[in-house]
C-alpha positions as CSV (number, residue, x, y, z in Angstrom):
1,M,46.4,-8.3,6.2
2,N,42.8,-7.6,5.2
3,A,42.3,-10.4,2.6
4,T,38.9,-11.5,1.4
5,A,37.6,-14.1,-1.1
6,I,35.5,-13.4,-4.2
7,R,32.4,-15.6,-4.3
8,D,30.6,-17.1,-7.3
9,R,28.7,-13.9,-8.2
10,R,31.8,-11.7,-7.9
11,Q,30.8,-10.7,-4.4
12,T,33.1,-10.0,-1.5
13,T,32.8,-8.7,2.1
14,L,34.8,-5.7,3.1
15,P,36.8,-6.1,6.3
16,L,35.2,-4.2,9.1
17,K,38.3,-2.0,9.7
18,V,38.4,-1.0,6.0
19,A,34.6,-0.2,5.9
20,K,34.9,1.9,9.1
21,E,37.9,3.8,7.9
22,A,36.2,4.6,4.6
23,G,33.0,5.6,6.5
24,L,30.9,3.0,4.7
25,V,27.6,1.8,6.1
26,P,24.9,-0.5,4.6
27,G,23.2,1.0,1.7
28,D,26.2,3.2,0.6
29,Q,27.4,3.0,-3.0
30,V,31.0,2.5,-4.0
31,E,32.5,3.5,-7.4
32,W,35.2,1.0,-8.6
33,W,38.0,1.3,-11.1
34,V,41.4,-0.4,-11.9
35,E,44.5,1.8,-11.8
36,G,48.0,0.4,-12.4
37,G,46.8,-3.2,-11.8
38,E,45.2,-2.3,-8.5
39,I,41.5,-2.3,-7.7
40,R,40.4,1.1,-6.2
41,G,37.1,2.3,-4.9
42,R,35.6,5.3,-3.3
43,K,32.3,6.0,-1.5
44,I,29.8,7.9,-3.7
45,V,28.6,10.9,-1.8
46,P,25.2,12.0,-3.0
47,K,24.9,15.7,-3.9
48,I,22.4,17.4,-1.6
49,V,20.7,20.4,-3.3
50,K,19.7,23.0,-0.8
51,M,16.8,25.3,-1.8
52,S,15.5,28.4,-0.2
53,K,11.9,28.6,0.9
54,A,11.1,30.8,-2.1
55,E,12.7,28.3,-4.5
56,C,10.7,25.4,-2.9
57,L,7.5,27.3,-3.3
58,R,8.2,28.1,-7.0
59,A,9.1,24.5,-7.6
60,I,5.8,23.4,-6.0
61,K,3.8,25.9,-8.2
62,R,5.5,24.6,-11.4
63,S,5.1,21.0,-10.5
64,P,2.6,19.0,-12.8
65,L,1.6,17.0,-9.7
66,K,-1.5,18.9,-8.5
67,F,-4.4,17.9,-6.4
68,K,-7.8,19.2,-7.5
69,T,-9.3,18.7,-4.0
70,T,-8.4,20.1,-0.7
71,W,-6.7,18.2,2.1
72,N,-9.9,18.0,4.1
73,E,-11.8,16.6,1.0
74,L,-9.1,14.0,0.5
75,Q,-9.4,12.9,4.2
76,K,-13.2,12.6,3.9
77,E,-13.0,10.7,0.7
78,T,-10.5,8.1,2.1
79,R,-12.2,7.6,5.4
80,Q,-15.5,6.4,4.1
C-alpha cells in the first residue's frame, strides 16, 4: 500500500515508487481532478514549439525588444 497523510496546508508527499512510475521529478506540475469518488492526477507536459531558423529570424525582426546600440557598444558601456 502507498498511503500518505494530508498535512495542514493540504500537502502530501508522493511515494517514491509512484513518482518514479509517473516520471515525476521536482519542479513538474500535476493536474488533479476527482472522478467517480477517486482523486486522479497526471503530469502536465509542456508543449515545445519548434521553429525553423527562418521563423526564428522573422520573430526576432518583429520583436518590440530592440537594442539601439551594438553589442560592442554595450560591452564598453557596462565595463566602465
